[in-house]
PDB file of N, H, CA, C and O in Angstrom:
ATOM      1  N   MET A   1     -21.590 -10.024  18.862  1.00  0.00           N
ATOM      2  CA  MET A   1     -20.169 -10.188  18.589  1.00  0.00           C
ATOM      3  C   MET A   1     -19.445  -8.852  18.788  1.00  0.00           C
ATOM      4  O   MET A   1     -19.973  -7.798  18.435  1.00  0.00           O
ATOM      5  N   PRO A   2     -18.238  -8.902  19.354  1.00  0.00           N
ATOM      6  CA  PRO A   2     -17.467  -7.658  19.478  1.00  0.00           C
ATOM      7  C   PRO A   2     -16.942  -7.223  18.109  1.00  0.00           C
ATOM      8  O   PRO A   2     -16.879  -8.005  17.161  1.00  0.00           O
ATOM      9  N   LYS A   3     -16.577  -5.966  18.048  1.00  0.00           N
ATOM     10  H   LYS A   3     -16.628  -5.331  18.819  1.00  0.00           H
ATOM     11  CA  LYS A   3     -16.009  -5.451  16.804  1.00  0.00           C
ATOM     12  C   LYS A   3     -14.631  -6.069  16.574  1.00  0.00           C
ATOM     13  O   LYS A   3     -13.910  -6.374  17.524  1.00  0.00           O
ATOM     14  N   LEU A   4     -14.278  -6.249  15.303  1.00  0.00           N
ATOM     15  H   LEU A   4     -14.864  -6.002  14.531  1.00  0.00           H
ATOM     16  CA  LEU A   4     -12.956  -6.749  14.956  1.00  0.00           C
ATOM     17  C   LEU A   4     -11.998  -5.581  14.831  1.00  0.00           C
ATOM     18  O   LEU A   4     -12.371  -4.511  14.351  1.00  0.00           O
ATOM     19  N   LYS A   5     -10.765  -5.787  15.263  1.00  0.00           N
ATOM     20  H   LYS A   5     -10.462  -6.656  15.653  1.00  0.00           H
ATOM     21  CA  LYS A   5      -9.781  -4.717  15.160  1.00  0.00           C
ATOM     22  C   LYS A   5      -9.018  -4.827  13.846  1.00  0.00           C
ATOM     23  O   LYS A   5      -8.687  -5.919  13.385  1.00  0.00           O
ATOM     24  N   THR A   6      -8.750  -3.663  13.258  1.00  0.00           N
ATOM     25  H   THR A   6      -9.019  -2.776  13.633  1.00  0.00           H
ATOM     26  CA  THR A   6      -7.913  -3.596  12.071  1.00  0.00           C
ATOM     27  C   THR A   6      -6.466  -3.645  12.524  1.00  0.00           C
ATOM     28  O   THR A   6      -6.103  -3.007  13.512  1.00  0.00           O
ATOM     29  N   LYS A   7      -5.638  -4.391  11.815  1.00  0.00           N
ATOM     30  H   LYS A   7      -5.933  -4.909  11.012  1.00  0.00           H
ATOM     31  CA  LYS A   7      -4.214  -4.475  12.143  1.00  0.00           C
ATOM     32  C   LYS A   7      -3.587  -3.104  11.959  1.00  0.00           C
ATOM     33  O   LYS A   7      -3.695  -2.510  10.886  1.00  0.00           O
ATOM     34  N   SER A   8      -2.921  -2.589  13.012  1.00  0.00           N
ATOM     35  H   SER A   8      -2.833  -3.072  13.884  1.00  0.00           H
ATOM     36  CA  SER A   8      -2.396  -1.220  12.982  1.00  0.00           C
ATOM     37  C   SER A   8      -1.382  -1.005  11.868  1.00  0.00           C
ATOM     38  O   SER A   8      -1.374   0.052  11.237  1.00  0.00           O
ATOM     39  N   SER A   9      -0.533  -1.983  11.620  1.00  0.00           N
ATOM     40  H   SER A   9      -0.539  -2.842  12.132  1.00  0.00           H
ATOM     41  CA  SER A   9       0.489  -1.823  10.578  1.00  0.00           C
ATOM     42  C   SER A   9      -0.155  -1.727   9.195  1.00  0.00           C
ATOM     43  O   SER A   9       0.334  -1.004   8.328  1.00  0.00           O
ATOM     44  N   VAL A  10      -1.245  -2.451   8.994  1.00  0.00           N
ATOM     45  H   VAL A  10      -1.643  -3.039   9.698  1.00  0.00           H
ATOM     46  CA  VAL A  10      -1.957  -2.413   7.714  1.00  0.00           C
ATOM     47  C   VAL A  10      -2.678  -1.083   7.546  1.00  0.00           C
ATOM     48  O   VAL A  10      -2.721  -0.511   6.456  1.00  0.00           O
ATOM     49  N   LYS A  11      -3.241  -0.605   8.649  1.00  0.00           N
ATOM     50  H   LYS A  11      -3.206  -1.069   9.534  1.00  0.00           H
ATOM     51  CA  LYS A  11      -3.972   0.659   8.623  1.00  0.00           C
ATOM     52  C   LYS A  11      -3.058   1.812   8.183  1.00  0.00           C
ATOM     53  O   LYS A  11      -3.497   2.733   7.494  1.00  0.00           O
ATOM     54  N   LYS A  12      -1.791   1.749   8.587  1.00  0.00           N
ATOM     55  H   LYS A  12      -1.434   1.000   9.146  1.00  0.00           H
ATOM     56  CA  LYS A  12      -0.842   2.820   8.270  1.00  0.00           C
ATOM     57  C   LYS A  12      -0.317   2.744   6.843  1.00  0.00           C
ATOM     58  O   LYS A  12       0.064   3.763   6.267  1.00  0.00           O
ATOM     59  N   ARG A  13      -0.294   1.539   6.266  1.00  0.00           N
ATOM     60  H   ARG A  13      -0.604   0.711   6.734  1.00  0.00           H
ATOM     61  CA  ARG A  13       0.398   1.346   4.995  1.00  0.00           C
ATOM     62  C   ARG A  13      -0.504   1.206   3.775  1.00  0.00           C
ATOM     63  O   ARG A  13      -0.059   1.461   2.656  1.00  0.00           O
ATOM     64  N   PHE A  14      -1.755   0.811   3.961  1.00  0.00           N
ATOM     65  H   PHE A  14      -2.116   0.604   4.871  1.00  0.00           H
ATOM     66  CA  PHE A  14      -2.615   0.490   2.825  1.00  0.00           C
ATOM     67  C   PHE A  14      -3.963   1.182   2.925  1.00  0.00           C
ATOM     68  O   PHE A  14      -4.442   1.480   4.019  1.00  0.00           O
ATOM     69  N   ARG A  15      -4.580   1.439   1.750  1.00  0.00           N
ATOM     70  H   ARG A  15      -4.190   1.197   0.861  1.00  0.00           H
ATOM     71  CA  ARG A  15      -5.943   1.962   1.690  1.00  0.00           C
ATOM     72  C   ARG A  15      -6.676   1.227   0.581  1.00  0.00           C
ATOM     73  O   ARG A  15      -6.060   0.723  -0.358  1.00  0.00           O
ATOM     74  N   LEU A  16      -7.987   1.170   0.697  1.00  0.00           N
ATOM     75  H   LEU A  16      -8.488   1.579   1.460  1.00  0.00           H
ATOM     76  CA  LEU A  16      -8.776   0.502  -0.333  1.00  0.00           C
ATOM     77  C   LEU A  16      -9.297   1.510  -1.343  1.00  0.00           C
ATOM     78  O   LEU A  16      -9.632   2.642  -0.993  1.00  0.00           O
ATOM     79  N   THR A  17      -9.360   1.090  -2.594  1.00  0.00           N
ATOM     80  H   THR A  17      -9.087   0.171  -2.878  1.00  0.00           H
ATOM     81  CA  THR A  17      -9.964   1.917  -3.621  1.00  0.00           C
ATOM     82  C   THR A  17     -11.476   1.677  -3.595  1.00  0.00           C
ATOM     83  O   THR A  17     -11.959   0.811  -2.866  1.00  0.00           O
ATOM     84  N   ALA A  18     -12.206   2.434  -4.379  1.00  0.00           N
ATOM     85  H   ALA A  18     -11.814   3.138  -4.971  1.00  0.00           H
ATOM     86  CA  ALA A  18     -13.669   2.293  -4.409  1.00  0.00           C
ATOM     87  C   ALA A  18     -14.087   0.919  -4.913  1.00  0.00           C
ATOM     88  O   ALA A  18     -15.136   0.407  -4.520  1.00  0.00           O
ATOM     89  N   SER A  19     -13.280   0.319  -5.778  1.00  0.00           N
ATOM     90  H   SER A  19     -12.429   0.735  -6.098  1.00  0.00           H
ATOM     91  CA  SER A  19     -13.624  -1.000  -6.311  1.00  0.00           C
ATOM     92  C   SER A  19     -13.119  -2.141  -5.437  1.00  0.00           C
ATOM     93  O   SER A  19     -13.319  -3.312  -5.759  1.00  0.00           O
ATOM     94  N   GLY A  20     -12.457  -1.794  -4.317  1.00  0.00           N
ATOM     95  H   GLY A  20     -12.294  -0.843  -4.054  1.00  0.00           H
ATOM     96  CA  GLY A  20     -12.041  -2.827  -3.370  1.00  0.00           C
ATOM     97  C   GLY A  20     -10.620  -3.312  -3.538  1.00  0.00           C
ATOM     98  O   GLY A  20     -10.202  -4.242  -2.849  1.00  0.00           O
ATOM     99  N   LYS A  21      -9.864  -2.701  -4.442  1.00  0.00           N
ATOM    100  H   LYS A  21     -10.204  -1.946  -5.002  1.00  0.00           H
ATOM    101  CA  LYS A  21      -8.461  -3.074  -4.595  1.00  0.00           C
ATOM    102  C   LYS A  21      -7.644  -2.395  -3.495  1.00  0.00           C
ATOM    103  O   LYS A  21      -8.095  -1.424  -2.886  1.00  0.00           O
ATOM    104  N   VAL A  22      -6.449  -2.910  -3.248  1.00  0.00           N
ATOM    105  H   VAL A  22      -6.083  -3.698  -3.742  1.00  0.00           H
ATOM    106  CA  VAL A  22      -5.612  -2.365  -2.178  1.00  0.00           C
ATOM    107  C   VAL A  22      -4.536  -1.468  -2.782  1.00  0.00           C
ATOM    108  O   VAL A  22      -3.772  -1.883  -3.653  1.00  0.00           O
ATOM    109  N   ARG A  23      -4.496  -0.235  -2.300  1.00  0.00           N
ATOM    110  H   ARG A  23      -5.117   0.103  -1.592  1.00  0.00           H
ATOM    111  CA  ARG A  23      -3.529   0.743  -2.786  1.00  0.00           C
ATOM    112  C   ARG A  23      -2.365   0.826  -1.818  1.00  0.00           C
ATOM    113  O   ARG A  23      -2.559   0.744  -0.605  1.00  0.00           O
ATOM    114  N   ARG A  24      -1.156   0.990  -2.342  1.00  0.00           N
ATOM    115  H   ARG A  24      -0.998   1.057  -3.327  1.00  0.00           H
ATOM    116  CA  ARG A  24       0.035   1.090  -1.498  1.00  0.00           C
ATOM    117  C   ARG A  24       0.916   2.229  -1.985  1.00  0.00           C
ATOM    118  O   ARG A  24       0.786   2.698  -3.115  1.00  0.00           O
ATOM    119  N   ASN A  25       1.817   2.664  -1.107  1.00  0.00           N
ATOM    120  H   ASN A  25       1.922   2.283  -0.189  1.00  0.00           H
ATOM    121  CA  ASN A  25       2.789   3.677  -1.498  1.00  0.00           C
ATOM    122  C   ASN A  25       3.908   3.033  -2.307  1.00  0.00           C
ATOM    123  O   ASN A  25       4.147   1.829  -2.213  1.00  0.00           O
ATOM    124  N   GLN A  26       4.585   3.848  -3.096  1.00  0.00           N
ATOM    125  H   GLN A  26       4.391   4.826  -3.172  1.00  0.00           H
ATOM    126  CA  GLN A  26       5.707   3.358  -3.890  1.00  0.00           C
ATOM    127  C   GLN A  26       6.898   3.052  -2.996  1.00  0.00           C
ATOM    128  O   GLN A  26       7.166   3.778  -2.039  1.00  0.00           O
ATOM    129  N   ALA A  27       7.605   1.986  -3.306  1.00  0.00           N
ATOM    130  H   ALA A  27       7.387   1.396  -4.083  1.00  0.00           H
ATOM    131  CA  ALA A  27       8.839   1.661  -2.591  1.00  0.00           C
ATOM    132  C   ALA A  27       9.991   2.464  -3.189  1.00  0.00           C
ATOM    133  O   ALA A  27       9.851   3.062  -4.256  1.00  0.00           O
ATOM    134  N   TYR A  28      11.124   2.473  -2.499  1.00  0.00           N
ATOM    135  H   TYR A  28      11.238   1.987  -1.633  1.00  0.00           H
ATOM    136  CA  TYR A  28      12.370   3.115  -2.964  1.00  0.00           C
ATOM    137  C   TYR A  28      12.269   4.638  -3.036  1.00  0.00           C
ATOM    138  O   TYR A  28      12.903   5.264  -3.886  1.00  0.00           O
ATOM    139  N   LYS A  29      11.479   5.230  -2.153  1.00  0.00           N
ATOM    140  H   LYS A  29      10.964   4.722  -1.463  1.00  0.00           H
ATOM    141  CA  LYS A  29      11.338   6.691  -2.176  1.00  0.00           C
ATOM    142  C   LYS A  29      11.785   7.350  -0.872  1.00  0.00           C
ATOM    143  O   LYS A  29      11.675   8.570  -0.752  1.00  0.00           O
ATOM    144  N   ARG A  30      12.282   6.602   0.102  1.00  0.00           N
ATOM    145  H   ARG A  30      12.372   5.611   0.004  1.00  0.00           H
ATOM    146  CA  ARG A  30      12.541   7.155   1.424  1.00  0.00           C
ATOM    147  C   ARG A  30      13.875   7.880   1.539  1.00  0.00           C
ATOM    148  O   ARG A  30      13.949   8.967   2.113  1.00  0.00           O
ATOM    149  N   HIS A  31      14.917   7.284   0.998  1.00  0.00           N
ATOM    150  H   HIS A  31      14.857   6.402   0.532  1.00  0.00           H
ATOM    151  CA  HIS A  31      16.243   7.908   1.122  1.00  0.00           C
ATOM    152  C   HIS A  31      17.094   7.452  -0.051  1.00  0.00           C
ATOM    153  O   HIS A  31      16.709   6.549  -0.794  1.00  0.00           O
ATOM    154  N   GLY A  32      18.277   8.093  -0.215  1.00  0.00           N
ATOM    155  H   GLY A  32      18.589   8.826   0.389  1.00  0.00           H
ATOM    156  CA  GLY A  32      19.170   7.719  -1.310  1.00  0.00           C
ATOM    157  C   GLY A  32      18.676   8.187  -2.660  1.00  0.00           C
ATOM    158  O   GLY A  32      18.986   7.572  -3.680  1.00  0.00           O
ATOM    159  N   MET A  33      17.909   9.269  -2.682  1.00  0.00           N
ATOM    160  H   MET A  33      17.658   9.768  -1.853  1.00  0.00           H
ATOM    161  CA  MET A  33      17.343   9.732  -3.945  1.00  0.00           C
ATOM    162  C   MET A  33      18.406  10.335  -4.862  1.00  0.00           C
ATOM    163  O   MET A  33      18.202  10.426  -6.073  1.00  0.00           O
ATOM    164  N   ILE A  34      19.543  10.748  -4.290  1.00  0.00           N
ATOM    165  H   ILE A  34      19.709  10.674  -3.307  1.00  0.00           H
ATOM    166  CA  ILE A  34      20.643  11.299  -5.091  1.00  0.00           C
ATOM    167  C   ILE A  34      21.147  10.250  -6.082  1.00  0.00           C
ATOM    168  O   ILE A  34      21.526  10.580  -7.205  1.00  0.00           O
ATOM    169  N   LYS A  35      21.146   8.992  -5.661  1.00  0.00           N
ATOM    170  H   LYS A  35      20.838   8.724  -4.748  1.00  0.00           H
ATOM    171  CA  LYS A  35      21.656   7.906  -6.516  1.00  0.00           C
ATOM    172  C   LYS A  35      20.709   7.606  -7.672  1.00  0.00           C
ATOM    173  O   LYS A  35      21.141   7.092  -8.704  1.00  0.00           O
ATOM    174  N   ARG A  36      19.464   7.909  -7.520  1.00  0.00           N
ATOM    175  H   ARG A  36      19.112   8.326  -6.682  1.00  0.00           H
ATOM    176  CA  ARG A  36      18.475   7.517  -8.520  1.00  0.00           C
ATOM    177  C   ARG A  36      18.433   8.527  -9.673  1.00  0.00           C
ATOM    178  O   ARG A  36      18.654   9.724  -9.488  1.00  0.00           O
ATOM    179  N   SER A  37      18.151   8.018 -10.832  1.00  0.00           N
ATOM    180  H   SER A  37      17.972   7.046 -10.983  1.00  0.00           H
ATOM    181  CA  SER A  37      18.085   8.900 -12.002  1.00  0.00           C
ATOM    182  C   SER A  37      16.797   9.715 -11.937  1.00  0.00           C
ATOM    183  O   SER A  37      15.820   9.289 -11.321  1.00  0.00           O
ATOM    184  N   PRO A  38      16.796  10.881 -12.569  1.00  0.00           N
ATOM    185  CA  PRO A  38      15.565  11.692 -12.602  1.00  0.00           C
ATOM    186  C   PRO A  38      14.384  10.924 -13.199  1.00  0.00           C
ATOM    187  O   PRO A  38      13.242  11.113 -12.778  1.00  0.00           O
ATOM    188  N   LYS A  39      14.656  10.060 -14.177  1.00  0.00           N
ATOM    189  H   LYS A  39      15.583   9.907 -14.519  1.00  0.00           H
ATOM    190  CA  LYS A  39      13.598   9.257 -14.787  1.00  0.00           C
ATOM    191  C   LYS A  39      12.978   8.313 -13.757  1.00  0.00           C
ATOM    192  O   LYS A  39      11.757   8.167 -13.698  1.00  0.00           O
ATOM    193  N   GLN A  40      13.816   7.679 -12.953  1.00  0.00           N
ATOM    194  H   GLN A  40      14.808   7.798 -13.001  1.00  0.00           H
ATOM    195  CA  GLN A  40      13.286   6.748 -11.946  1.00  0.00           C
ATOM    196  C   GLN A  40      12.477   7.493 -10.898  1.00  0.00           C
ATOM    197  O   GLN A  40      11.421   7.018 -10.480  1.00  0.00           O
ATOM    198  N   ILE A  41      12.960   8.659 -10.467  1.00  0.00           N
ATOM    199  H   ILE A  41      13.818   9.045 -10.806  1.00  0.00           H
ATOM    200  CA  ILE A  41      12.240   9.457  -9.469  1.00  0.00           C
ATOM    201  C   ILE A  41      10.858   9.846 -10.007  1.00  0.00           C
ATOM    202  O   ILE A  41       9.865   9.786  -9.282  1.00  0.00           O
ATOM    203  N   ARG A  42      10.805  10.246 -11.289  1.00  0.00           N
ATOM    204  H   ARG A  42      11.612  10.294 -11.878  1.00  0.00           H
ATOM    205  CA  ARG A  42       9.527  10.605 -11.916  1.00  0.00           C
ATOM    206  C   ARG A  42       8.580   9.413 -11.936  1.00  0.00           C
ATOM    207  O   ARG A  42       7.393   9.549 -11.637  1.00  0.00           O
ATOM    208  N   GLN A  43       9.106   8.250 -12.287  1.00  0.00           N
ATOM    209  H   GLN A  43      10.070   8.139 -12.530  1.00  0.00           H
ATOM    210  CA  GLN A  43       8.248   7.071 -12.413  1.00  0.00           C
ATOM    211  C   GLN A  43       7.766   6.545 -11.074  1.00  0.00           C
ATOM    212  O   GLN A  43       6.791   5.795 -11.024  1.00  0.00           O
ATOM    213  N   LEU A  44       8.430   6.925  -9.979  1.00  0.00           N
ATOM    214  H   LEU A  44       9.222   7.535 -10.020  1.00  0.00           H
ATOM    215  CA  LEU A  44       8.038   6.455  -8.656  1.00  0.00           C
ATOM    216  C   LEU A  44       7.028   7.366  -7.971  1.00  0.00           C
ATOM    217  O   LEU A  44       6.675   7.139  -6.814  1.00  0.00           O
ATOM    218  N   ARG A  45       6.561   8.396  -8.675  1.00  0.00           N
ATOM    219  H   ARG A  45       6.848   8.581  -9.614  1.00  0.00           H
ATOM    220  CA  ARG A  45       5.564   9.291  -8.085  1.00  0.00           C
ATOM    221  C   ARG A  45       4.246   8.571  -7.861  1.00  0.00           C
ATOM    222  O   ARG A  45       3.945   7.578  -8.524  1.00  0.00           O
ATOM    223  N   GLY A  46       3.474   9.076  -6.929  1.00  0.00           N
ATOM    224  H   GLY A  46       3.719   9.882  -6.390  1.00  0.00           H
ATOM    225  CA  GLY A  46       2.127   8.561  -6.732  1.00  0.00           C
ATOM    226  C   GLY A  46       2.114   7.240  -5.996  1.00  0.00           C
ATOM    227  O   GLY A  46       3.055   6.916  -5.271  1.00  0.00           O
ATOM    228  N   SER A  47       1.058   6.481  -6.177  1.00  0.00           N
ATOM    229  H   SER A  47       0.294   6.744  -6.766  1.00  0.00           H
ATOM    230  CA  SER A  47       0.908   5.193  -5.499  1.00  0.00           C
ATOM    231  C   SER A  47       0.602   4.125  -6.537  1.00  0.00           C
ATOM    232  O   SER A  47       0.376   4.424  -7.710  1.00  0.00           O
ATOM    233  N   SER A  48       0.599   2.882  -6.090  1.00  0.00           N
ATOM    234  H   SER A  48       0.782   2.639  -5.138  1.00  0.00           H
ATOM    235  CA  SER A  48       0.290   1.787  -7.010  1.00  0.00           C
ATOM    236  C   SER A  48      -0.586   0.761  -6.301  1.00  0.00           C
ATOM    237  O   SER A  48      -0.846   0.874  -5.104  1.00  0.00           O
ATOM    238  N   LEU A  49      -1.032  -0.229  -7.043  1.00  0.00           N
ATOM    239  H   LEU A  49      -0.820  -0.321  -8.016  1.00  0.00           H
ATOM    240  CA  LEU A  49      -1.916  -1.255  -6.503  1.00  0.00           C
ATOM    241  C   LEU A  49      -1.123  -2.507  -6.150  1.00  0.00           C
ATOM    242  O   LEU A  49      -0.104  -2.814  -6.770  1.00  0.00           O
ATOM    243  N   LEU A  50      -1.608  -3.217  -5.148  1.00  0.00           N
ATOM    244  H   LEU A  50      -2.436  -2.968  -4.645  1.00  0.00           H
ATOM    245  CA  LEU A  50      -0.997  -4.490  -4.776  1.00  0.00           C
ATOM    246  C   LEU A  50      -1.371  -5.572  -5.789  1.00  0.00           C
ATOM    247  O   LEU A  50      -2.423  -5.503  -6.426  1.00  0.00           O
ATOM    248  N   ASP A  51      -0.509  -6.559  -5.928  1.00  0.00           N
ATOM    249  H   ASP A  51       0.346  -6.615  -5.411  1.00  0.00           H
ATOM    250  CA  ASP A  51      -0.826  -7.726  -6.743  1.00  0.00           C
ATOM    251  C   ASP A  51      -1.922  -8.532  -6.048  1.00  0.00           C
ATOM    252  O   ASP A  51      -2.142  -8.385  -4.846  1.00  0.00           O
ATOM    253  N   LYS A  52      -2.599  -9.374  -6.804  1.00  0.00           N
ATOM    254  H   LYS A  52      -2.420  -9.494  -7.781  1.00  0.00           H
ATOM    255  CA  LYS A  52      -3.691 -10.185  -6.254  1.00  0.00           C
ATOM    256  C   LYS A  52      -3.211 -11.090  -5.125  1.00  0.00           C
ATOM    257  O   LYS A  52      -3.901 -11.248  -4.118  1.00  0.00           O
ATOM    258  N   ALA A  53      -2.024 -11.689  -5.291  1.00  0.00           N
ATOM    259  H   ALA A  53      -1.463 -11.561  -6.109  1.00  0.00           H
ATOM    260  CA  ALA A  53      -1.509 -12.615  -4.276  1.00  0.00           C
ATOM    261  C   ALA A  53      -1.246 -11.887  -2.965  1.00  0.00           C
ATOM    262  O   ALA A  53      -1.555 -12.404  -1.891  1.00  0.00           O
ATOM    263  N   ASP A  54      -0.672 -10.680  -3.052  1.00  0.00           N
ATOM    264  H   ASP A  54      -0.422 -10.260  -3.924  1.00  0.00           H
ATOM    265  CA  ASP A  54      -0.393  -9.901  -1.844  1.00  0.00           C
ATOM    266  C   ASP A  54      -1.685  -9.362  -1.238  1.00  0.00           C
ATOM    267  O   ASP A  54      -1.810  -9.237  -0.020  1.00  0.00           O
ATOM    268  N   GLU A  55      -2.639  -9.045  -2.105  1.00  0.00           N
ATOM    269  H   GLU A  55      -2.538  -9.146  -3.095  1.00  0.00           H
ATOM    270  CA  GLU A  55      -3.934  -8.538  -1.648  1.00  0.00           C
ATOM    271  C   GLU A  55      -4.629  -9.567  -0.755  1.00  0.00           C
ATOM    272  O   GLU A  55      -5.271  -9.208   0.232  1.00  0.00           O
ATOM    273  N   ALA A  56      -4.496 -10.840  -1.105  1.00  0.00           N
ATOM    274  H   ALA A  56      -3.974 -11.132  -1.907  1.00  0.00           H
ATOM    275  CA  ALA A  56      -5.120 -11.910  -0.314  1.00  0.00           C
ATOM    276  C   ALA A  56      -4.519 -12.000   1.080  1.00  0.00           C
ATOM    277  O   ALA A  56      -5.190 -12.437   2.015  1.00  0.00           O
ATOM    278  N   ILE A  57      -3.266 -11.594   1.231  1.00  0.00           N
ATOM    279  H   ILE A  57      -2.721 -11.239   0.472  1.00  0.00           H
ATOM    280  CA  ILE A  57      -2.606 -11.609   2.528  1.00  0.00           C
ATOM    281  C   ILE A  57      -3.074 -10.429   3.377  1.00  0.00           C
ATOM    282  O   ILE A  57      -3.282 -10.575   4.581  1.00  0.00           O
ATOM    283  N   ILE A  58      -3.238  -9.273   2.761  1.00  0.00           N
ATOM    284  H   ILE A  58      -3.069  -9.154   1.783  1.00  0.00           H
ATOM    285  CA  ILE A  58      -3.544  -8.032   3.467  1.00  0.00           C
ATOM    286  C   ILE A  58      -5.022  -7.915   3.843  1.00  0.00           C
ATOM    287  O   ILE A  58      -5.340  -7.450   4.937  1.00  0.00           O
ATOM    288  N   LYS A  59      -5.923  -8.327   2.962  1.00  0.00           N
ATOM    289  H   LYS A  59      -5.665  -8.705   2.073  1.00  0.00           H
ATOM    290  CA  LYS A  59      -7.365  -8.106   3.171  1.00  0.00           C
ATOM    291  C   LYS A  59      -7.912  -8.636   4.491  1.00  0.00           C
ATOM    292  O   LYS A  59      -8.738  -7.955   5.099  1.00  0.00           O
ATOM    293  N   PRO A  60      -7.501  -9.821   4.976  1.00  0.00           N
ATOM    294  CA  PRO A  60      -8.049 -10.297   6.251  1.00  0.00           C
ATOM    295  C   PRO A  60      -7.711  -9.392   7.436  1.00  0.00           C
ATOM    296  O   PRO A  60      -8.384  -9.437   8.466  1.00  0.00           O
ATOM    297  N   HIS A  61      -6.667  -8.569   7.292  1.00  0.00           N
ATOM    298  H   HIS A  61      -6.120  -8.532   6.455  1.00  0.00           H
ATOM    299  CA  HIS A  61      -6.269  -7.674   8.371  1.00  0.00           C
ATOM    300  C   HIS A  61      -7.062  -6.366   8.371  1.00  0.00           C
ATOM    301  O   HIS A  61      -6.923  -5.562   9.294  1.00  0.00           O
ATOM    302  N   MET A  62      -7.890  -6.143   7.349  1.00  0.00           N
ATOM    303  H   MET A  62      -8.003  -6.796   6.600  1.00  0.00           H
ATOM    304  CA  MET A  62      -8.736  -4.955   7.286  1.00  0.00           C
ATOM    305  C   MET A  62     -10.187  -5.398   7.210  1.00  0.00           C
ATOM    306  O   MET A  62     -10.776  -5.358   6.130  1.00  0.00           O
ATOM    307  N   PRO A  63     -10.779  -5.817   8.314  1.00  0.00           N
ATOM    308  CA  PRO A  63     -12.107  -6.435   8.272  1.00  0.00           C
ATOM    309  C   PRO A  63     -13.232  -5.520   7.797  1.00  0.00           C
ATOM    310  O   PRO A  63     -14.202  -6.003   7.212  1.00  0.00           O
ATOM    311  N   TYR A  64     -13.130  -4.224   8.033  1.00  0.00           N
ATOM    312  H   TYR A  64     -12.343  -3.832   8.509  1.00  0.00           H
ATOM    313  CA  TYR A  64     -14.220  -3.329   7.657  1.00  0.00           C
ATOM    314  C   TYR A  64     -13.878  -2.482   6.441  1.00  0.00           C
ATOM    315  O   TYR A  64     -14.644  -1.588   6.081  1.00  0.00           O
ATOM    316  N   GLY A  65     -12.748  -2.744   5.802  1.00  0.00           N
ATOM    317  H   GLY A  65     -12.126  -3.471   6.094  1.00  0.00           H
ATOM    318  CA  GLY A  65     -12.319  -1.962   4.653  1.00  0.00           C
ATOM    319  C   GLY A  65     -13.022  -2.404   3.428  1.00  0.00           C
ATOM    320  O   GLY A  65     -12.788  -1.856   2.351  1.00  0.00           O
TER     321      GLY A  65
END
């Protein structure tokens, strides 16, 4: 069998944790940060995990992840 290709858009946006969960970047961090309160900016630091329902959509696109 030939190798399966990973979806390029998924490869750029998501990574798997050691336990197999899907990690994503925080939304609302690209522009317009002046409008956001310092508290919101602080809380948007780092990354977060996808919900189970969204994880089921993304996982088939990362066959070797």
